N, C-alpha and C positions, 0 to 999 in steps of 0.2 A: 241596931248599925246605921249611921247613916247615910242617903248616897255618895258614894265618890270617896267613902273611907276607904283607906288601905287594909285589907282585911288581917294582918298578919302586922302589926306597924314595925315588930322588933327583928321579922326576917332577915333584911335589908342589911343593918347595922351587923349583924353577925355574917353575913357571906359577908362582909367586905372590909368582918375581924379577921376570917379567916383565908383573904382569898389577902390579905396584909399577910397573914403568917404564913404563906406557902410562899408567900414569894419574901419577906426576910430567914427565911432556913433557905428558899436558892439565891439567897445572893451568900449565904455564908461559905454554904455546900461548893457557889462559885469561888469564893476569898481561897477556899481549902487548894483547890485544881489551882490555882493560878500562886498560891505560896510558895511553892519549893521550886518556883521558874522566880519569883522575886525574888526571894532568897541564896540563886543561882548568882540573878545579876548581881544583888547588894556586893554579894563578896568576891566577885570576881571579877568585876566591872564596872563600879558604882564604887566602889572606897579603893581601888588603885590608880582612877582618876583625880578621885578626892586627896587621895595622899602623895602624889606627881603636885600638882597642884602647888600644896604646899610645900613640896620641896624645894619646886621654883621658889618659893618667895625667903627663903632663907640663903642669902647673898654670904662674898665671906666673914669668916670673925664667925658667923652666927649671926648676923645682923638679918632682921627681918626687911622686907623692903621690892621695889621693881630693881634689883642693884642688878642680876641676870639678865632683868631684857632692854635694861640699860645696853650691857657689854656684846648681849646678841646684835643693837641694832649699828653699835661702832668695829662689831668683827665682818673683817671681808669675807672671808667664807662662811661666816654666817650666813652672808647673801647671796655668795656662789651658791648655797648648796638650796637658798629659797629661788636662784631662777634655775639651777641645775629641775626641780623636784617640778617648777612647771614646766619645762620644756619635754618632763617627761612625759606629764600625763597630755599637752596639748598633740607633741608628735607621737606617740605610741597609738592615742585614738585614734587619730585622723587616721594613719594605718591598719591598724588591724578593723576599722569598723569597714573602710573599703573593702581591703581586701577579706572579709569576715563576709558584705558582703555581696560584692562578685561573684566569690567561691560558692556562698548558700547559692546564689542562683541560677549559678550553673551546672551544682547536683540537683536542685532538687525538681530546675526545668526543664535542662537539656541535658540529662543522663538519665534513661528510665531504667537503665541497668549498671548495676553494684556499688550503688548509693552505699547500702551499707561495707564497704569496702573501704572506701574514699572516708567515709566518715571514722571511720578504727583509723585509716595513716595517720589522721588527724589529731584523735585527740592524744596519739603517742606520743608528743612529743611534751605533752603536759603530765604526764606521769614519771616525767623524768627528772629525776633526784639536780637540784641549780647544783654542788658538783660534778656532775658530771658533763652537763651544758658549758658550766665554766675550762672545763679540763678539754671539753671540745675544742669552742671557737674560742681559747688561746692560742692554741696550735693552726688553727685558721687563718688568727688573724697574723700568725707571728713575721716577722719580715727579714727571715732566712732564711725556713724554711716548712716554711706555711702554702695550704693549697691554693691560698686568692696570692699567696707569694708567685708561687710558680707557676700560677693564669700570667699574671705580670711579664714573667721572664720568658712562656713561649711568646705570647704576643711583641718580646725583644724593649721591654717597659722596665722592667729590672730595676734600672734603677731610674725610676721614676715612682717606685710604688712608698705609702704615705706611710706612717709607723700607728697603723689607728691607735691603736692603742698604750702610746708614748708620746703621740700630745696632744696637748690641752681645748685644740679647737677639733678634735676627732674624738677623744673617747669618750666623752660619754655619748654622742649619736655610735658608734658602734656596740655598748650595750644596748639597747636604743633596741639597735637594731635584730640581736638576739633574743632580748627579751618582746620582740611584733614576732621573731619566728616563732615561737615559744608559744604563745597566746592566740596570733589570733584561728588556729581550731579551734575552741571554745568559741571562740563568735564565729565560726562559720554555722559549729554544730548548734547555736543557740537561732540565727538566723534562717537552720534548716526548718529551725521548729515552726518558726513565727510566718517563713513562708508556706508550711504543710497546713498550716492553720488559715489558708486564705481560700473567701470560697468561690472556687472554677467557676463561679454565675460571675463572678468578677473580671476575670481572664477573657473568660469567653464573651460578654461584652463589650470590653476594651477590644479587644481583636475584633470585634465586628464593627466598632464605632473608628477601627481602623491604627489605632492602639498599638503601634507594635517597635521592636527595638529601643531607643533611649525613651522615647515619649511612653512605652507601658511602664517602665521603669522610675522614669518621675513622678509621673503622675496617680498610679495604679500606686506598681510593688512598695514606693521607700514609703509614703505616705500608712500605709496599711500595717508594715515592721517601726512603725513610729510607736511606740509599747516595747514591742524587745530593742531597740535601740536606747531610748534612753534607760531601760534597763543594764543593759552594754556600756553605757558613760557612765552610772554610776559606782558599777564592780568593776570597769576599766581604770577608773580611777581614785580611788581605795588599792586596787591592786598597785598603779603605777608608786603614786604615797609610798609605801611599807614598801615598793624593792628596795633589797638591803642585798641578799646571798650573791647574785652575778655581780652586782658592783662588787663587793669589798672580792670576791674570788674574782672577780677578770684584773680589778686596778686597787682594788684599798682606798678607792677615793683620788689617783692620780691621776694623773700625773702631776706636782703641785699643786693637791685638794681639785684638780679643776673637773672631775665629777664627780665631786662630793654631794650629796642629796637629804635632808632635814632625816632621813634616815640614816644614814651612814654616820654625818655627821651627831645625832646622837650615840651612838657604840665607840665615838672617837675621841670627843669628850667626855664621858663618863664611866667607861671603860678601861679605856687606853690614857688619856690625860687624868684619868682620878679625880674628875667636875663634875658629882652628882647632881648639886644642885643646878648649874650650870645644864646640865644634860636637861635636866627638868625642865627646864624652863622651852630649851627648840622643841622637848617632845609636845609643850603646851603650842606652840605655836603653828605645831604639827597636825595637832588635833583641829585648833580654831581653821587651819585653812585646808582641810579637806571637813568641816561641818561649811565652810562658806564658799567652797566650789562643786560640794554637794547638792549646797540651798539653789545654786543659781541654775543647776543645771537642769535641777525640779522646776523652777518657776519661769523654765524656758522652753523644758520641755507639754506644759502644763497651755503653749501657746500652740507645740504642735503636734500634741497629740486630740483639741477640741477642732482643727486643719481637717485631723487622719479621720475623726468621726464625721466630718462634715463630706467631704472630700468619699467616704466610703457610704453614705445613702441613698441610696435606689435613688 
């Protein structure tokens, strides 16, 4: 045998074939594990989306095209629904993040006892059904016997009490306030988890350096909770865009369609007015709007997360 020649030249190829067979078997096994989830995704998500898209392209007299979309572009109620949907996202997220972060700091850093009690109390509104919440707040907002009206009357301002749900300028904001009340507790709990995961060494080092109060919140706590904020922004955006029960139960999109959102307008055009193909087009717009907002939020969060990572370095 020549010097330097392999003793068993056939063994490397056999080993490679065995490794290839093992990897191939592993791929098939992984595919079998993924197959049930992929089948459920195809049946319950992909197929309905595709069917809705096809339905949105069927115009009046079963003509194919973009007629439903051009009709929506000229529909003033559709424009109101888009504006209200964006209003829901911006106002709801602003208040829920502010309230959630502030209360989480109070509970996690300034309440050594009773944290579990406060967390439970904040969680309760999320488990109450929308019908009960709508009934309670319809009574609360009532312009002749409601609790809020009673407060105005006690202050001698009964004549100045606004019909919050009956005025186009305030109907959407009044319902958004109810939504903020219901879901701020979820933001508090998520921020509590984020704050509890922060290494105490960062807080101790910040206190030694003189970072207290607002400076500690701005430069330490908020950047280190940037990942939690990103998740909450995405979840809150989706929740605000698909909010239907509260709006329909409290105003049914009124008065004069002033509180319509894309979610309620889909129901009204599809099931009340029996314009299912037009409702499908509105649903496609809602889907694209949600995708666009989430994509923008993730893009903006990318820079924010990098800044948070830099600020977390020792």
